[in-house]
N, C-alpha and C positions, 0 to 999 in steps of 0.2 A: 901701687906696685904692679909691675907688668907680669901677667900670667904667662909663665914659660912653658906650661904644659902643651904638648902638641895636640892638634885636633885628631880625633880618632873617628874614622868612618866605619860604620857598621852596616850590615845588611841582614835581613831575616835569615834564620838558620836554614830554612827550607830552600832559600835561594842560593846558598853557598854551594859551590861545585864540590862534589865528592871526588876523592882521588880516582884518577883514571876514568872519570865519568860514570863511576858505579855508585850504587846505593840510592841516589836521588830518584832514579827511574824505577827501581825495583820495589821500593816500599809502597808507592801508590798502586802499583800493579797487583801486589799481594793483597792490599786492602780492597781493591776492586774485585779480585777473585773471591775474597772472603765475603764481601757484600753480595756477590752473585750467588754464592752457595747458600747463604742465609735466605736470600729471596726465594730461591728454588725450594728450599726446605719449607719455608712459610707457605708457599703456593701449594706444595704437595699436602701439607698438613691441613690447609683450608679446604682442599678438594676432598680429603678423607673425611673431615668433619661434615662437609655438605652431604656426602653419601650416607653417613651415619645419621645425620639429622640433628646433631647436637654440637653447639659451639662451646668448646672447653675453656673455662676460666684458667684451668691448670693443664696446659697441653702435655705436660710430662706424664699425666695419668694415661692419656691415650697412647703415648709412645711406649709406656710400660706394658699396656694391655696387648700390644702387638709384637712384643719382644720375646722370642724364644730363649730358653736358658743357654742354648749354644751360642747366642750372639753376645753374651755378657763377657766383658773384658776380665782379665785376670784380677782377682781380688774382689770382684763384685759378688754380692750375695744372690742366691737363687730367688730371694724375695724381690729382687729388682726386675725379674721377668714377669710374665703374665700369671704365674701360678697362684699367687695370693688373691689377685683380682678375680681369677676364675672361680675360686672357692666362694667369694662373696657374690659374684654374679650368678652362680648356680642357684643359690638360695633366694636371691632377689627374683630371678626368673620364675622359680617355683611358686613363690608367693603371688606374684602378679598373675601368672597363668591360672593359678587356683582361684583367684578372685574373678577372673574373666569367665572361667568355666561355671562357677557357682551362679553367676548372674545370667549366663547365656543358656544354661540347661536347667531350668527350675524343677523339672520333673525327674531328673536323673538322680539315681541313688548314689551312695558313697562308692560302691564298687565301680560303677560306670565312670564316675568322675575321676577316680584314681587311675583307671586304664587310659582315659583321655589325657590326663596329666602326664603319665609316663610316656605316652606317645609324643606329646608336644615338646617335652623338655629333654628328650633323648639326644645324644651327641649328634646323630645323623640329622635331626631336625635343626639343631643349632648350626651345623655345618652348611645346611641348605640356605639358611638365612645369611650366613657369612658369604657364601658364594653369590647370592642375589645382591649383596652390597658391594661386591667386587673386592673383598678383603684378601683374596688368595695371594695377590702379588704384594700386599702391604706387610705381610708377616716378615719380621726381621730375624734372619737366621745367621748362624756363624758359618764357618767353613766345614760343611758336612759332606762335601763332594757332590758333583752333578747328579749322580745316580740316586742319591738319597734326598736331594733337595725337593723335587716335586712331590715325592711320596710323603715326606715329613710335613710339607705345607698342608697337604690334604688331611693328614692324620691329626693335626692340631687345630684345624679350622673350627671345630665345635668348641674347643677350649678357648680359642681366641674370641669367639663370639660371646661366650659367657664372661670373659675378662673385660670385654668392651662394656657389657651391661654393668659390671662391677665398677668400672671407671666412671661411667655416666652417673651411677648412684652416688659415688663419693663426690663427684664434681657438681651435680645439680640436684641431688636429693631423690627421694622416692618418686615424686611426680615426673621428673625428667626420665628416670629409668622406666617407669610404667608407660609413659608415652612411647618410648622406643619399642618396648615389648608389644604393646597393642598395635602399633603401626606394622610390625613385622610378623605378628602371630595371629591376628584376628582372622584373616582368610584361612590360614592353616587350621585354626580351631574349628571352623565351620565345614571345612573340606579337608579332613586328615589325608595326608599324602600316603600314609602307611596304615595298614589295618591295625586293629587293637589286639589281635591274637598273635602270640609268638609261634613261629614256624616249628620250633621244637615241640611245643605242646600239641600242635595240629598233627605232626608226624606220629607222636606217641599215641594219641587217641586213635588215629587211623590204624596203627599197628595193633593196638589192643582189640579193635573191632575186627581185625583179620585173625585174631588168635595168635599174634606174634608177640615175642617178648619186647621189653623196653629197648628202644634203639641204643646202641653202644657207640660212644664217640671216642676216637683215639687220635692223639697228636701224631701226625705223619712227619712233619718237618717244622723247624723253627729257623728263620733266617733274619738277616738284617742286624743293625747295631742294637746295643742294649736299650738305648733310649727310644728306638723305633722298631720294635720287633714285628715280624710277620709270621703268623701261624698258619699252617696247612693242616686241616683236620678232616678225618674221614668218619662217616657214619655207617654203621653196619646193621643190617637186619637179615635174618636167615632167609635164604632163597632169593635174595636180591643182590645185585651188584652194588658195591660200596659207592657212595657219593662223597665228593670232596668239596671243601670250601676254604677260602683264604680270608684272613682278617687281621686287624691290628691287635686283637686279643683272642684268647681261646674261645670265649663265649661268642664273639662276633663270627669267628670262623665256623663254629658249630651251627650257628643260625643259617649261615650261607649254605653249609652242607645239607642241612635239613631242607632248606628251600629248593636246592638242586634235586634232591630225591622226591620231594613233593611234586615238583613240576614234571619230572621224568615219569613218575608213576601215575600222574593225572589225579592227584589227591585234591579234593575240594576243601574249602574252608580257610584258606590263607592266601593273601596276595602280598605277603611280606617279601618283596624282592630286593 
């Protein structure tokens, strides 16, 4: 029996011309751009890991550690930002530094060890480490406005550093986190960049020695958004001109104000600048 079915010629779908010459050229271009974006992101992530000194098995942990709550899309939980990792990293840092101090200063008593620990784990020290690792530009922020961008990056640097420690701990365990801390805190431990005495304490002791009352701190002004406030505080002592300081918290501003008065009056005993 003769086969009456006509021959049908076919060609691969991708080779068929799209109407008006559209479609066939756009899809590969989009894929190429997507591949390019992924490659750039992978390169940036690899460079960040190299600066940190830890290759992440779960890169999402690192991305979460550097993400500020303002960068979260609608519907995302605050826990998807750095905040939970910061909580964990803060305690990991404290444990590792405590162990370092215990072995580095065998003759130090509990009081001295506590002061050294407080100095090394303070937000300013963590921010210094973050700066040394070049994390300032890696912080992921939302649309906070150009005026607040730089200030917000600096204000959260210490938190970001602790979050990175938390991420390393979850990704690589205690040994990996301890290695990171030792690498970045050992020199600081032996050469503290800031003194162990609080400038408010120094100023109060100096005032008492002069027969003056306890310094009085008062809030002069509060500016900035709710998530990134800036406080201006003045410290008053009878017979002396007030001294002012600015900081991201009242306590920080008070310490700056005390430092300003200490320097102005030539008070010894504190280098906390």
